[in-house]
N, C-alpha and C positions, 0 to 999 in steps of 0.2 A: 289441186282441186281434182276431184274424181266424180264423174257422173253428175256434175252440177253441184257438188258438195265439196267443202274444204276438209283437209285432213290436218291434224296437229303434227308438228315437226318435233320429234323427240330430241333429247340432249345430244344423242350420238348421230343425229342427222337423218335417222330413218323416219319414215312416215308412220304416224300412229293412228289412233281412232278417228273416225269421222267427227267433225264438229256438228253438233245438233242444230237444228233450225232455231230452237229456242235460245241457244247460246249465241248464235250469230245475231239474231234480232236484239238480244240484250246488249250486244256490242254496238249495234247500230244506234240504239237508244242512248247509250252512254256517250257516244260521239256527239249526238245531237244535244245532249244535256250540257256537255262542256262547251259546245259551240254557242249555245244560247248565252252562256255566261260571257263568252268572248265578244259576241255582238253587243250585248248590253254594256259591257265595260267600255268598248270603243265609243258607243253613242254617248255614254255619260262623260267620258273623258273630253269629248268635244264640247258638251254643254258646260263643263266645269273649267273650260279653257286650259286644260292640261295638254291638249294637242289642238292643232288648228282643224276647223271643219274639213278643209281639203285633205289633210292627212287622214282623218277619220274615214273620209270617202274612199281614198285610195286603199287604205288598209282593209276596209270592209270588202272592197271589190276583190282584193287578193284572197281574202279568206273565203269569199263566196266561190271563187274559181277553184281553189284547192279542195274545198269541201264537196262541191257538186261533182267534180271529176273523181274524187276518192270514192264517193258513194256509187257512182256509175261503174267504176272499176271493180269494186267489191261485188257488185251484182254480176258482172261479166266473167269473174274468175281471176282478176288481177290485171295489172297495167298492160301486160302483153296481149290481152284479149280485147283491148280497146281499139276498135276499128275507126275509120274515118267517119262513119255514120254516127257512132256513139259520141265521138268528140264533137261532131257537128250539132247533135241534139242539145248537148249541154251549152254549146256556144250560142245557139239561137235563144234558149231560155234566158241566159244571162245577158246577152247583148241586144237582141232584136225583139224578143217576146214571141209568143205563139198564141194559138187559140185559147189555151188554158192559162197562159201567162201573158195577157195583153200588153203589159209593160215589162220590158226587160228588167231583170233583177238588179243589174247595175244602176239603171235609171231610178228604180224604186228606192234603192238604198241611198242614193244621193239626195233624193227628194226627202227622205226621212231625216237625214242629217240637217238639211236646210230648214226643215220644219221645227225640229226640236231645239235648234240653236237660235231660232228667232221668235219662238212662242213658248209660253210657260207650261211645263209639264212636270208632274211628280216623277221621282225615280221609278216608282212602280209602273207608271204609265209608259215611261221610256223603255224599260226592260220588257214589258209586255209586248210592245210593238217590235222591238229589235229581235226578240227570240223567235218570231215567226219565220225569220229567214233561215234558221236552222231546220225548221220543219219542212220548208220548201226543198232544202237540200236532202233531207231524209226521204222525200218523195222520189228523188232521182234513183235511189236503189230500187224502189218498187216499180218505177217506170221501165228501167232496163231489164230487171228480172222478169217482168210481165212480157216484154217483147220476146225475150228468149223462150219463155214458156209457150207463147202463142205460136212460135215458129218450130218448136221441138217436134210436134207431130205425134207425141205419145201421151198427151194429156187431154182430158175431155171436160174437166170441171174445175171451177175456181170458187173460192169462198173468202169472205171478209171476216177476219177475226178481231173482235173488239178488244181494246187494251184493258178495259175494266179498271181504269184509274181515274184520277181527279180531272184529267183533261177531256174525258169523253163528252161528246155532245149528243143531242137527240138523234142525229143522223147516223152515227156509228153503230149503236145497238140495233137500229132499224136495218141497216145494211147487213149486220151479222145475222139477224133473225131470218134473212132470206135463205140462209143455208147454202148448200151446194148448188151452183148455177152452171149452165153451159159455159164453157170457156169463151171469153170475149164479151160476156154480158155486162160486167161492171164497167162503168163509164169514168171512173177515176181511181186513184190510188191514195193510200194514206199520206197525209201531209201536203198534198198538192193544192189544197185550198178550196176544194169543191164541197167540203162538208162544213157544217156550222162552226166547228172548232178550228177551221182554217189550218195554218201551219202548226198548230198545237197537237195535231193528231199523231199518235204513236201506235195505231193499229197495225195489223199485218195481213198479208194475203197468203192463202194456201192453195195448193193445186193437187189434183189427183187424176 
């Protein structure tokens, strides 16, 4: 990583060109997409009695932990840049909950499994609920990235960039239409759940 940006590693081990912001965000979205499938598969496996509800809860919690930490580490420049505060922020969101996440994500996931294994839902409904957990993980990248940008001291403006896809809600274009704002103005990040699209959001933030 250089100047807050990643570089490609060439076949001979030398550092190549910088990875563009668009390429990085595309990777973040792809991870979220695959994770959506994984959460949905776990939930459905419990409903179909292919695994026990308890196993689905435990597997989901491990997936949440790995995913949240991976997104945070990507934002910070790799695992070696994860300090105690960053690990702690993820731990609080997952375990205890925060102002933006009133119920810890582990508890929320366990409640989801209890609900879908005791009440009738369609596969589409189950997948729609399960995939929101991938969006909350996607938000961890933007939360850590924003903290770094706020503390860098060399940036003065931020902006919400709408994803312009089928996931977008009315809130996201409205946020994007605000244009460039003084750094620190935005009160949420994509995927955190504060927009109408909740964890479905795949927008991005920009700074200058």
